[in-house]
C-alpha angles and dihedrals in degrees: 000000000000115000113246122240112278091240087064091064106053146354091220119094096209087054095051091047093053091043088056091047093049089055089052094048091046092245118155116224137190091268092055089052092047089055090050091054094057127153099041118215107270094207090057095045087055092045090240099128123090132192100161093124140017096252079081163349090215135186135192117222106234090203094058096238097103135034114347094184136031122244090272092051098255113150129212095274093054095044093050094045092049093049092048091047091054089048093053091045093053091050091050092045089054097050092038094049087052086057093048089057090055090047093053087050091053091050092050089052091050092049091048092242096133136042091182094076133040147165109284097170107043091163093059090045091057093042095050091046092051090045092058091049103266123143111235101170113129092356124127125235095263093049092052090046090051092049093048093047090052091050094051093045084063089057089066093055137063107249096094135072093224143004120273098252092057088110090068091065116090115255095244091052090050091050092051092049090051092050092048093042098239104115106141107246111176130350099228091031093060095043094050092046090057090051087051096045090051095053112105113279101019122088110010101167114101097206091047090051092049094051091053088050086057091050095052091045087057090051085059100043097042094026126028097019094043091048087050092053098044095046091047088056091047094048102036105020136274111274120252128180115288137154127241142148135269144201132040089300089081086075112097122214094206095047136070103258120213121180124196117209136181133044112288122094089193090082099032095051090058093047088053090053091049095049088056094052107119091217093056091045087054089052092049093052090046085057091056101261123128089226144302121295122199121194135165140239127198119332099339083056090050089052093056092038097057097041104032107017094241109164123251122233098190153306135266099302091043097060097089090039090057089062090047091067086074090223100098118101099181139003110204111206134188113173146311129045094022111137112222085222090077090081090056095046092046087054090061090064135025093277128120129208111216117199116202107178128078085216092059118043122161122206106243095019124116107249117212106168121216128204137159094272101048107025099117095044090049090049088056089053090052094051092046088053087051093053089049092050092050089065088059094050116122102217092196088067095054118111118166109184123220134331123294122261126232118245137172118220142161106084104157118168088258092054089047092053092044089054089051093053098266102304138064090242097105092048090051091048092052088048091048092048091048093240085119105025094192145315131262125197107213110189146143141075144303120268119197088216088077130043109281110262096346098111094038098051098037092051089055094049089050093050099048089048085061093054090254113144109228124213117196139191141172122000093354085068091070093043089055095040095052093053091052094253097125100067128083089247089069087076084085087070094051129090115272098264098046087042091055094049092045094049092049094053095034095236137124123261085236116061122200111219102177143262125344093275086058091071077093085074090058096051089043089052091050088051094051091051093046093049092047090055093040092239137110123268087247089063094060123099089244135120142173138221139190102188102172102022124154112157135087089240089061090055088052093049091047092051095047089049091054090042088053090054102264121132107230130198118206119200091208127036119247116235095273104098093101087074120065089189095054093039092052091046090052099046100035118352096067089060093071092043107044103006101253143060146183131267127193117216126148098186105088093212093052090044090054089050091055090048093046089050089053093048091049092052093048092047092051091048090055090049096251129130107273 
């Protein structure tokens, strides 16, 4: 198959340069493998294939000429709903298990089982503990941490009627969830129940399956992911605005380059501590390097970016291309969104992939397992390996494209409220006055099915032009940053009202709120605004979008946004189009049940128009100028 023009792959010059280099070096990339997979299975794209038992696999003919039911008798609606339910369950499990790792780390700190980790934000620890009903008076920091850990451990079980952070949800939304029967109960409970329901012969009503998918997504958004976010802040520091750099230009030809990739700050924070160790820096210089350079990829990169100002090299579709520079000694991975192909690409150069989690091993990688007892020691081993690999680098193969771009990051909810003087009042005033007409959370991944970063960055541009404040997390952060949208100067690209507000506060019109678990910050902020106004989240002039999503986690995020009352636009359709019942429920039926729904639109201008129409309608309903 003929190769596409480089401009068809990505809007980013550093990406295009490395795709060209990969071709010259004979290195296979994600785009090559996508072409080899064509054509994709039409049954799978529509959600009409089932392999949940060994009576199958089964498929339903969407044209009505072939099978209308699987061997068990399940029709298209049931098969699609079961498949989507399992997709949402897997996404919720991934983010919530991330939260569990942080919870176990907090517990180890509280019990004095580790000296590698500690509490960096004691004030937030006490504030969160009191918020969920714990008495902190007269207790030392470890006692409070122990009590909070025990409280959150219960959130993963089945003994409670709801998750601990249910108090952050506006009263009207809680009442609606109770009425519909989708109040999130326990994180593991709701995930396991979906796996039970989707076993052959259990739940065979498509609508009932979809409503439970909504409940388990809420157990992630207001449970597992929110726990992950809050505990990351407590353990590693609550983010505040800071400047940094972004794109492949952050790599340094004269330095040892280490990249951290995945989602867990438990590993990356220890790597950061090790690369700053004077003894290891001396070893690096003795090996001929000018120093040790650390940069991030994907959500682990976001974690270090927003707390420590560590530069970002790229997002999901840049991970292979970072290795193609020939300048990377080691990529340290934990879990989630890590392509197995990285091991193969690394083998084309001098690079090594180092896996660190027992949950995520990669054939051919070097495995250096981290836990709360040995993390600092293992981080030193990783850096020493990187020093050794630097001596094997072929400098003639090094090509680092372009210069890094400036960005501003670190807008936690605490930072946003501090910038506003301590309360959400000024933001609400700006919304009421129409200077900020609403807010849009633009989140998610990259997908090689669409031009890299095109939909992400152009939807952001279209929204800020309409005086819509944009909140970004995860891979969209890199999209926005590389296009110059994460600096205060970008206010010049915004509408007059948003521009005025941003210039007065010295902030960008696009606020980076963290990694993909930190979408919980966005729904928490929506909850605060709705509670302050005495309305439901679904009454607010807000929306969400995932223009280039691909993962099961993104499906879960999208569903908990909708289930929280936030209209959500997807750039690609989920595998549900084989069922009219499920599709109609997603794009219209949920509106009447939970006050929000999905839309699918791959054109960023048209997607912005859908969002704008929603914002206008919500402003009008609140009696505000549309």
